[in-house]
C-alpha positions, 0 to 999 in steps of 0.5 A: 851805203846811203843814197840821197836824192837831192830835191833842192831847187837852188842847184844850177841846171846844166841843160843846154850846151851850144858849145858841144858841137864846137868842142867835138870839132876842135877838141876839149882844149879849145872850148870856152866855158863861158859859151855854155848856157845854164837853163833855169826856169826861164821860158825863153831858154827852153821848154821844160817837158818833164821835170823830175829831179835834176841831180841824184847824189850818192854817199858811199861808206868811207871806211869801206872805201879806205879798206878797198883802197888799201887792198888795191895797193897791198893785196896781191892780185887786187884789181877793184878800183871802184865801189858801185850802186845799182840804179834804175834811172830813165827819162820817164822817172828822173832828170829833166826833159827839155825842148831846146831852141833847136827843137830837140828833146833832150834828157839831162840827169846829173849824178854826184858821188862825193869825193869820187876820183872819177865816175862811170856808168853802165846802161843796162838798157841801151836801144837808141832809135835812129837819130838819137844820141848820148853824151856823158861828161863832167860838170866842167865839160873837160871830158866828153864821152860820146856821141853813142848812137845805135851803132854802139848797141851791143848784143845784150843791149847794154852800154858801159861808158869809160870813166869821167873824171871828178865826182859830178857827171851829166847824162845828156840824151837826145831822144825822140818823142814818146816811150822815153823810158823804154829805150835807155836806162841807167843800171849802175854807177861806179865811184872810183877811189883810186883815180883812173882818170886825170882831172887834167884834160890832157891826161887820159886814163891812169897816165903816170899812176904807176911807180917810177921804176916801170919801163915804157914799152917804147924804150930800148927794152921794148924794141924787140917786142913791137909786134907782141905789144899790140896783143896786150890790152887794158881792161876796165870790167864792169866799171869797177875792175882794172886789169890787163889782157892779151889776144892769142892766135889759134890753130885755124889761123881764124880771125877771132878776137879772143882775149885772155885775162885773170878770172878775178878781173872778168869773173862773170857774164855781166863783167864780160858784157860790160868790159871796155878793152883799150888797144894801143894805150902807150906813150909815143916814145920812151919816158914820153907823155900820155898816150891815146886812150881812144882805141876802145871796144866795148862788150864781150862774151864769156867763153871759159874760165877757171877760178882754180887757175884764175883765168878767163877767156872772152870773145870781143863783140867786135873785131878791132879795126886795122887802125887798132893794130891788133896782134894775135900772140903765139903760145907755148903749152909744153911746160918747158922752163924758159931761159928768160921772161918778159911781161907786157902790162898796164900797171895801175892802168898806166900806159903800156910797160915792159918788165924783163927777167934774164933768169928762168922762173920757178914753179910754185903755188899761189895762195890756195889755188892749184898746187904748183900751177904757177910760174914764179918770177923771183925778181925782175931785172927791170921794171915791176908789176902792180894792180892793173897788171893782172891778166897780162901775158908772160912771154918766153925768150921765143916771144910766145906766151907761157903764162898770165899774171894773177898776183904777186908782191912786186913793187919798185925797190923790191920787185919780187915774187910775181905769179903767173898761171901756167898756160900748159895747165890752163890749156887742158888741165880740165876736160870741160870746154868752159874751163879750158883754153884748148877748144879756143886755141886749138879748134883744129884739134891739131895737138900742137903745143907751140904756135906762132903769133900772127898779124890778122891784117898782114894781107892788108898791110902788104898792099899799103901804098904811101903817098908822099910829095916830099920824096927827095933826099933833102928836107928843109926848115925855113926860119924867118930873118929878123925882125921876123920870127918863127918858121914858114911852115909853123907858127910865125910873126905873120900869125900863120897857123894853118897849112895843107898838103894836097894828095891824089888817091886811087878810087876806093883808097882809105887813109890808115895812117899819116906821118908828119915830118916834124922840124921843130916842136915846142910847147908851153902849156900841155893843152897846146895842140894841133887839129888835123883835117882830111878835106876834099877840094880841087884847087884848095881845101874845101869841106872837112871829111874827118878831123883829129886833135893831137897835143904838140907834146906828142911830137918830138923835135926833129922826128916823125909824128905818127897818127890816124883817125881811129878808123880808116877814112875813105877819101876822094881822088883829090884831097888835102891833109890840113892842120891848125895850130892851137895855143892856150895862151899866146906867147910873146915870141914863138916859144910855142911851135910845130913846124913841118919840114918841106922839100926843095923848091918846085915849079909852080905847077908842081906846088902841093903846099898851101897856107891859110890866113884868117879868111882864105887859102893860098898856094905856097908860092904866095907865102908872105915870107917864103914865096916858093912852090913847095911840098910839105913833108907829110906821108899818107898811108892808104889801102884799098882793102882795110877789112879783115878776113872773117872766119866764123868760129862756129863752122867746122873745117870741112863740116859746115853747120848752121844752127838755129834758132838761137835763142831756142826753146826746145828743139835746136836744129843743126843743118849741114851746109856744104859737106857730109859730116856723117856722125858728129858727137856733141856735148852741152855745158852750163855756165859752171862748166858742168856737162848737162847733155851729150849725144850724137847727130848724123847728117848724111849729106849737104842740106840735111838736118838733125835735131837736138832736144833741149827740153830737159835744160833750164832757161839760161846760157849754155855752150855746145861743143861739136867734135869730129875726128879732125876738129872741135868747135864750140859756141854759145846757145841761149835756152828760153822758156816757152 
């Protein structure tokens, strides 16, 4: 691969983006590109503080790309969608630092890789100070990632960024003065040759890339799998590997975010650290539009893996919020051939799909791996799998996981010969904790071979409350009489496009979900959208608390539109749900529409519906056409507790240990916190799964301590496993040199 640094002075420098705040407010579909300011050397535009090279340009070997692309589509188990280059760019050695008109210091760096379908970057150093923020976006400003702040800092001080469409991206970092190169550094650029992000701004990651015989999870075939589907995630590992994965329950019923996938998707600690996990990426209805790809978590820890069985288990750095709707799937490791099989996956990274087979699978060998270590789906009755499906779960008829996909030959028209690692072998074929699922799935040492799935937020959702002012039996949609056009609660000849409904919450309530009762939904352009606001206020909407932009194409006519704000939003006791309709091009008549249903007419004092003209809010009984006090059909799901029940997996039931320091030089101290565990065996394994040290410690009472001497170990990452008669617990330690 050749790397060319472009020094030409005629390249336009994208240095100041006053429209960025507007775009974050309204969404990318509503940004006028003419609002952007391109700064050259004009002294009245910005003060250039450092001027290195504004653009770094890359040229990858096209013959290599062609062969890898061929493998992605034709080699069973292939998951690599990009080539990459190690880089080391920071504000001290590249790009341009300017002081903009607002007085901010901003670093800009432009990266270009010819003919890339998308580009993504990994920051091998991301330690932002308070107030600093990072954006990554395409040159046309159609897709913006960020802002990333200190809240996105990982344990390893690294940051993977979701791919950005096109072959030209911009890094924008708002930084404090001093030590510019010490807090942020780019470590990897990846060139996507498959097309993981659509250039169309209304298409997010991979939508529509899978073959036509794939079946959306929200079609009829997926009706009985609505819980289990939420255990399945899409994975982009290290910016180059594409796959699926799934979360499993454990015998302690602990809320620990373990994800299992294929080893060829996440093979190394680096890939685990720099993986992005996508929850709830699915079309909102059968054969529907693109889904929302913003329910993401970055970073994980590699817990165990096996090349011979092609599986990896990682622990996410963060627990998915309640709005991600995570689910811990159940499992069956008895080696019982199922009557039927179901796969849930992300073929070619597309929205979530389902594949079904009504026949028992066979047992076979895949490639040169463990003999007879795999379930073989001879032929799917419905659906197929593709690159990107690797690592996805295989469920039996009892809705429990029995395998994970590692490769196969299935394509539309010939959906045959898919191979899934047998979970019973992955569970305990190997004794080493770094090559087995047993320590992670059965930490209580119960010996159970069958375990049911569980919603980690079930206790929270049981206390949800629904706020709904439109709670009568009848719903209405009021249409204007000619010569007027449109609806009183949607787009109309009075040019009303903004509405609101008032609610009253209890102290401490947070919004988890909103449901719109849609009466009519039509759009002309894919960018036609609706921006929803949570606003405070007593007599009318006032300040914006949160906002979210949705596309009108997501709303089916005469049905319900479900959405949230990606995470729970705390609200005051008086608040409004408001929305604004946006259309890319104004239609001659109301061909574009999103009208909500409303309830029956009320007394003036009971009115909760509002509309807005260009300047002011009004109660609905002052509407220019339908002047009645009303309630709009909006439901708000609230909770006073959206925090999951945290259980730390390094604590043994009945044997509460505290281990310190970590990282450790020579002596690791183990302290009994609450109980008296007595004699406890321990084993220490390296990252290859080899046992390097073992022994036992004795803790006589609560508060007593024991020491483990690690001086014989080399510097590196290890796993330590503690065992008592009733339980086994494992966690990671880092051995530092003195």
